[in-house]
C-alpha positions in Angstrom: 16.5 -2.0 8.2 15.0 0.8 5.5 14.3 -1.2 2.3 14.3 1.0 -0.9 13.3 -0.1 -4.1 16.5 -0.7 -5.8 17.0 -3.5 -2.9 14.2 -5.4 -4.2 14.3 -8.2 -7.1 12.8 -6.6 -10.1 10.4 -9.3 -10.7 8.8 -8.4 -7.3 8.9 -4.9 -7.7 5.6 -4.0 -9.1 3.7 -6.7 -6.4 5.5 -5.0 -4.1 4.4 -1.5 -4.4 0.6 -2.7 -5.0 1.0 -4.5 -1.4 2.0 -1.5 0.3 -0.6 0.8 -0.7 -3.4 -2.3 -0.1 -2.2 -4.3 2.7 -2.5 -1.5 5.9 -0.7 -1.6 9.4 -3.6 -1.7 11.5 -6.0 -3.7 13.4 -8.7 -2.7 11.7 -7.3 -4.0 8.4 -6.7 -7.1 9.9 -10.1 -7.4 11.2 -11.2 -6.6 7.5 -9.2 -9.1 6.1 -10.1 -11.9 8.3 -14.3 -11.4 7.8 -13.2 -11.0 4.1 -11.0 -14.6 4.1 -14.0 -16.3 6.1 -15.8 -16.3 2.4 -13.6 -18.6 1.7 -14.7 -21.1 4.3 -15.7 -24.7 2.9 -14.7 -23.8 -0.4 -12.7 -27.0 -2.0 -9.7 -26.7 -4.0 -9.7 -28.0 -7.7 -7.7 -31.0 -8.1 -7.7 -32.0 -4.7 -10.0 -34.5 -3.0 -11.2 -32.5 0.1 -12.9 -33.4 3.4 -14.0 -31.2 6.1 -14.2 -32.1 10.0 -15.0 -30.7 13.2 -12.6 -31.4 16.2 -13.0 -30.7 19.9 -10.5 -28.3 21.2 -8.2 -28.4 24.2 -9.3 -25.3 26.0 -12.9 -25.7 26.1 -13.2 -23.4 23.3 -15.5 -23.8 20.2 -14.7 -26.7 17.7 -12.0 -26.4 15.5 -13.2 -26.6 11.7 -10.4 -28.7 10.0 -9.9 -29.5 6.3 -8.4 -32.4 4.5 -6.8 -32.8 1.4 -5.6 -35.8 -0.6 -4.2 -36.5 -3.9 -7.0 -37.8 -5.9 -5.1 -40.6 -7.5 -1.9 -41.4 -5.0 0.8 -43.2 -6.8 2.1 -44.4 -3.3 0.4 -47.4 -1.9 -0.5 -47.8 1.9 -0.3 -45.1 4.4 0.9 -41.7 3.2 2.7 -39.0 5.0 0.6 -36.9 7.1 1.1 -32.9 6.9 -0.2 -30.4 9.8 -0.4 -27.9 7.5 -0.9 -24.3 9.6 -1.7 -21.2 7.5 -0.3 -17.5 7.7 -1.9 -14.1 8.6 -0.2 -12.6 11.4 -2.3 -14.9 13.5 -4.9 -12.4 12.9 -6.4 -13.6 9.3 -6.1 -16.3 6.5 -7.9 -19.7 6.3 -6.9 -23.4 5.5 -8.6 -22.6 2.1 -6.1 -19.8 0.8 -2.9 -22.3 0.9 -4.0 -24.2 -2.1 -1.1 -23.5 -4.1 1.4 -24.4 -1.2 -0.6 -27.8 -0.7 0.1 -28.7 -4.6 3.5 -27.9 -4.0 3.8 -30.4 -1.4 2.1 -33.0 -3.1 3.8 -32.6 -6.2 6.5 -33.9 -4.5 5.4 -36.8 -2.5 2.0 -37.7 -2.2 1.1 -37.0 1.4 -2.6 -36.4 3.2 -3.0 -32.3 4.6 -4.6 -31.6 7.7 -5.3 -27.9 7.6 -7.0 -26.3 10.9 -8.9 -23.2 11.0 -7.8 -21.9 14.0 -9.0 -19.2 16.5 -7.5 -16.0 14.8 -5.9 -13.3 17.5 -9.1 -10.9 16.7 -11.2 -13.4 18.1 -8.9 -14.6 21.1 -5.7 -13.8 21.7 -3.0 -16.3 22.3 -3.1 -19.6 23.6 -6.3 -19.9 21.5 -4.5 -20.3 18.1 -1.7 -22.7 19.9 -4.2 -24.7 21.1 -6.1 -25.4 18.3 -3.0 -26.4 16.3 -2.1 -28.4 19.0 -5.1 -30.0 19.3 -5.2 -30.6 15.5 -1.7 -32.6 15.6 -3.2 -34.8 18.8 -6.6 -35.6 16.3 -4.1 -36.8 13.5 -1.9 -38.9 15.9 -5.2 -40.4 17.3 -7.4 -40.8 14.0 -4.1 -41.5 11.8 -5.7 -45.0 10.5 -8.9 -43.4 9.3 -6.7 -40.6 7.4 -4.3 -43.2 6.3 -1.3 -41.5 7.7 1.4 -42.8 10.0 0.6 -41.8 13.5 4.4 -41.6 15.1 5.9 -39.5 11.8 3.7 -36.3 11.2 5.4 -33.2 9.7 4.8 -29.7 10.6 4.5 -27.2 7.7 3.5 -23.3 7.9 4.0 -19.7 6.7 4.8 -16.9 8.5 2.7 -16.7 11.5 1.9 -20.2 10.4 5.6 -21.3 10.8 5.4 -19.6 14.4 2.8 -21.7 15.0 4.7 -24.7 13.6 7.8 -23.8 15.8 4.8 -23.8 19.0 3.7 -26.8 18.1 6.8 -28.9 17.7 8.0 -27.0 21.2 4.7 -28.5 22.8 5.1 -31.8 21.2 8.5 -32.1 22.2 7.9 -31.1 25.9 4.6 -33.2 26.4 5.9 -36.4 24.6 2.3 -37.1 23.3 3.1 -37.1 19.4 6.7 -37.4 17.6 6.8 -34.8 14.8 9.2 -36.3 12.5 10.3 -33.0 10.8 8.9 -29.3 11.1 9.2 -26.4 8.2 8.6 -23.0 9.8 8.7 -20.6 6.8 9.9 -17.2 7.3 8.2 -17.7 10.9 6.9 -15.3 13.0 8.7 -16.0 16.6 10.1 -13.0 18.1 7.6 -10.7 19.8 10.5 -8.3 21.0 11.2 -7.0 17.8 15.0 -6.3 18.1 17.0 -7.6 15.4 18.5 -5.7 12.7 16.2 -6.7 10.0 13.2 -6.2 11.8 13.8 -2.6 13.3 12.5 0.0 11.1 11.5 -2.3 8.0 9.5 -0.9 6.0 9.3 -4.0 3.4 6.3 -4.4 1.3 3.6 -6.6 2.4 4.9 -7.4 6.1 7.0 -4.7 7.8 7.6 -3.6 11.3 4.6 -1.4 11.8 2.5 -5.0 10.4 4.8 -7.1 12.9 3.6 -4.6 16.2 0.3 -4.3 15.4 0.2 -8.5 14.8 1.8 -9.2 18.1 -0.1 -6.8 20.2 -3.2 -8.3 19.2 -2.1 -12.1 19.6 -0.5 -11.2 23.1 -3.3 -9.7 24.0 -2.1 -7.6 26.9 0.7 -9.9 27.8 3.7 -7.8 29.5 7.1 -8.7 28.0 8.1 -10.7 30.9 5.1 -12.4 30.7 5.6 -14.2 27.0 5.6 -17.8 26.9 7.9 -19.7 24.5 4.6 -21.4 23.2 3.4 -17.9 22.2 7.2 -16.8 20.8 9.3 -19.6 20.1 12.4 -17.8 19.5 12.1 -17.4 23.6 13.3 -21.0 23.9 16.4 -21.5 25.5 16.8 -25.2 25.1 16.6 -26.6 21.6 17.7 -29.9 21.8 15.0 -32.7 20.9 13.2 -30.7 18.7 12.9 -32.3 14.9 15.2 -31.8 12.0 14.1 -28.7 10.3 13.6 -27.2 6.7 13.0 -23.2 6.1 13.8 -20.1 3.8 13.4 -16.6 4.3 13.8 -13.4 2.3 17.1 -11.2 2.7 14.8 -8.1 2.9 12.1 -9.5 5.2 11.8 -8.5 8.7 11.9 -12.1 10.0 15.5 -12.6 8.0 17.5 -12.4 11.7 15.0 -14.3 13.7 14.9 -17.0 11.3 18.5 -17.3 11.1 18.9 -17.2 14.9 16.8 -19.9 15.0 18.5 -22.0 12.8 21.6 -21.5 14.4 20.4 -22.5 17.7 18.8 -25.7 16.2 22.4 -26.4 14.5 24.2 -25.7 18.2 21.7 -28.2 19.9 23.1 -31.0 17.3 19.5 -30.8 15.4 19.5 -30.8 11.4 18.4 -27.7 10.0 18.3 -26.3 6.5 18.1 -22.6 5.7 18.2 -20.5 2.3 18.1 -16.8 2.5 16.8 -15.2 -1.0 18.5 -11.8 -1.9 16.2 -9.2 -2.9 12.9 -10.6 -1.5 10.5 -9.3 0.9 7.8 -11.6 3.0 5.8 -13.8 1.0 7.4 -13.4 -2.2 6.9 -16.6 -3.1 3.0 -16.3 -2.7 2.7 -13.0 -4.0 4.7 -13.7 -7.1 4.8 -17.3 -7.6 5.9 -16.9 -11.1 9.0 -15.0 -10.3 12.3 -16.8 -10.8 12.8 -16.1 -6.8 9.6 -17.8 -6.1 10.3 -21.1 -8.2 13.6 -21.5 -6.8 12.0 -21.2 -3.3 9.3 -23.6 -4.6 12.4 -26.1 -5.9 13.7 -26.0 -2.3 11.0 -26.6 -0.9 10.0 -29.8 -2.6 13.1 -30.9 -2.7 13.7 -30.7 1.2 10.1 -32.1 1.8 10.9 -35.2 -0.4 13.9 -35.7 1.7 11.8 -35.4 4.9 9.3 -37.7 3.8 11.7 -40.4 2.7 13.6 -40.0 5.9 10.7 -40.6 7.7 9.6 -43.5 5.7 12.8 -45.2 6.5 
């Protein structure tokens, strides 16, 4: 899907042009972005109570750095909803500190405790490192729920882009292993299919994240695995049994290369009897809500996210 300027929402065009100039589709850029992102490590987020822990991995890897965020003056008494938040970045870049706007969106909807791991990136270690680190954090949340002040049996998993892919992967792992109950998952415009055969993916040259970015990112994450070796926990779109997965909320831009795989994922969930909510935003490319948070489409996406998060929390509380 070739994306022309006139296809993009007018409020998103300038930011998209700049993103195309700056965000390069090659491994060297991803490594540089990872190093620059690490400069944020340990920085607190204004307006939130912030903490940091180191937890054990589940594969003899290095300890996982985990950030914990709480509302400074919660209006809710007792245990708060627990959110495992998995940041984006093509599995290669990013840090939990960079997702402050989304944390605040969620907390404006409902008081919650957000636990965000700085999982291993593909430029350091390929699959299954990131998935294992995220699942280890889910187990740690479950085992330390009382200390964290969250319900141990009703945890919501949220993530954007590659973090959305990890959200879907962790939810699969939780269902299959039966160690933790995930109450709801929110894999937002998730990166879940390494095969890259959908109409929205093929030749997509949209701003911020294109088919070229995606191919580089998957090659780094899969670390040389051939197509017939890729497991569902690496690329959740390869799953064939969607029964028993948690209720799901997601949204995606109509110009996003991940549009079709997101729609297909939701359709598979619904066919398996899993409640799933989806919004597709016209004229929007990948990550539009983060790149232009003041735009009308981003505000609409934020409102959808807040409403759906509130419904998920209220459902988990019942």
